[in-house]
C-alpha positions as CSV (number, residue, x, y, z in Angstrom):
1,X,-0.2,-0.1,0.1
2,X,2.5,2.9,1.0
3,X,5.4,2.9,-1.4
4,X,8.2,5.3,0.6
5,X,8.2,8.0,3.1
6,X,7.4,11.1,0.4
7,X,8.0,13.8,2.6
8,X,7.8,15.6,5.8
9,X,5.8,18.4,6.3
10,X,7.8,21.3,9.0
11,X,5.7,24.2,9.5
12,X,7.1,27.8,10.2
13,X,7.1,31.5,10.4
14,X,9.6,32.2,8.2
15,X,9.8,30.2,4.7
16,X,13.0,32.1,3.8
17,X,14.7,31.5,7.2
18,X,14.1,27.8,7.3
19,X,15.4,26.8,3.2
20,X,18.4,28.5,4.2
21,X,18.8,26.4,7.9
22,X,18.0,23.1,6.2
23,X,20.1,23.5,2.5
24,X,23.2,24.9,4.8
25,X,23.2,22.7,7.5
26,X,21.8,19.3,5.8
27,X,23.3,20.1,2.1
28,X,19.5,20.1,0.6
29,X,18.4,21.2,-2.9
30,X,15.1,23.3,-3.4
31,X,13.2,21.7,-5.7
32,X,10.6,23.6,-6.0
33,X,8.8,26.5,-4.5
34,X,5.0,27.1,-4.6
35,X,2.3,29.3,-3.4
36,X,-0.9,27.1,-2.8
37,X,-3.8,28.9,-2.3
38,X,-6.0,26.3,-1.7
39,X,-4.1,25.1,1.6
40,X,-3.0,28.5,2.6
41,X,0.8,27.9,2.4
42,X,3.8,29.0,1.0
43,X,5.7,25.6,0.8
44,X,9.4,25.0,-0.5
45,X,10.6,20.9,-1.2
46,X,13.8,19.9,-0.3
47,X,15.4,16.8,-2.0
48,X,16.8,14.4,0.7
49,X,17.3,11.6,-1.8
50,X,15.8,10.2,-4.6
51,X,11.6,11.1,-3.9
52,X,12.2,11.9,-0.2
53,X,11.9,15.4,1.1
54,X,11.2,17.7,3.7
55,X,8.5,20.0,2.7
56,X,8.9,23.5,4.6
57,X,5.3,25.4,5.1
58,X,4.8,29.1,5.9
59,X,1.5,29.8,6.0
60,X,-0.6,32.8,4.6
61,X,-2.7,34.0,6.9
62,X,-3.1,33.1,10.7
63,X,-6.3,31.3,10.1
64,X,-4.7,29.0,8.0
65,X,-4.5,25.2,9.0
66,X,-0.8,25.5,9.0
67,X,-1.3,29.3,10.7
68,X,-3.3,27.3,13.3
69,X,-1.1,24.7,14.0
70,X,2.0,27.5,14.3
71,X,-0.4,29.3,16.8
72,X,-1.1,26.1,19.1
73,X,2.0,24.0,18.4
74,X,4.9,26.3,17.2
75,X,7.3,25.2,15.0
76,X,7.9,21.5,13.7
77,X,6.8,18.4,12.1
78,X,3.3,19.5,10.5
79,X,2.6,16.3,9.0
80,X,4.2,13.4,7.6
81,X,3.7,11.9,3.4
82,X,3.5,8.1,2.5
83,X,4.1,7.7,-1.6
84,X,1.1,5.7,-2.8
85,X,0.7,4.2,-6.2
86,X,-2.7,5.4,-6.9
87,X,-4.0,7.8,-4.1
88,X,-8.0,7.2,-4.8
89,X,-7.8,3.6,-4.6
90,X,-5.9,3.9,-1.0
91,X,-8.4,6.4,0.1
92,X,-11.0,4.0,-0.3
93,X,-8.7,0.7,1.6
94,X,-7.9,2.9,4.3
95,X,-11.7,4.3,4.6
96,X,-12.4,0.6,4.5
97,X,-10.5,0.1,7.4
98,X,-12.5,2.7,9.6
99,X,-10.3,5.6,9.1
100,X,-12.0,8.7,8.9
101,X,-10.7,10.8,6.1
102,X,-10.3,14.8,5.7
103,X,-10.8,14.8,2.2
104,X,-13.4,13.4,0.6
105,X,-11.7,13.0,-2.9
106,X,-7.9,13.1,-4.0
107,X,-6.9,17.2,-4.5
108,X,-4.0,19.1,-6.1
109,X,-0.4,18.6,-4.1
110,X,2.8,20.1,-4.8
111,X,5.2,19.2,-7.9
112,X,1.5,18.3,-9.8
113,X,0.7,15.5,-7.4
114,X,-2.9,14.3,-6.6
115,X,-3.0,13.9,-2.3
116,X,-5.3,13.2,0.3
117,X,-4.8,13.6,4.4
118,X,-6.3,11.2,7.0
119,X,-7.6,12.3,10.3
120,X,-4.9,12.7,12.9
121,X,-7.4,10.9,15.7
122,X,-7.5,7.8,13.8
123,X,-3.8,7.7,13.1
124,X,-2.0,7.6,16.1
125,X,-2.2,11.4,16.6
126,X,-0.3,11.8,13.8
127,X,-1.8,13.9,10.7
128,X,-1.1,11.7,7.5
129,X,-0.8,12.7,3.6
130,X,-1.3,10.3,1.4
131,X,0.6,11.2,-2.4
132,X,0.3,10.0,-5.7
133,X,3.2,11.6,-7.3
134,X,2.7,13.4,-10.7
135,X,4.8,10.6,-12.4
136,X,2.7,7.8,-11.2
137,X,-0.4,9.5,-12.7
């Protein structure tokens, strides 16, 4: 079902500051920067190895999901994303096991991917994202 850890999402107050930190400290390459209005974030994906990334997320507003996360918990790990071959099929399989989905259908994600989130209360307290990369569509 799960093919890999696609990325770890990290919420931050200042995207440029965190890009500099991760780029210099871990020698990671920024592969894309995007503004995702639907999710209310500015983001950058930094390649760790192969198809694994660190996703840095800065909220566009304090009332966005990441903005609320930062206000409540501060900077840090926001979610873990797993790569899947077919996001819709995986959503159906997981829902059939009684896990609540935060998305009723796949939506647009970073780098042309299709994504969906699982309810953290049903996955051990961890916000979990399913990612079907653009090259697996």
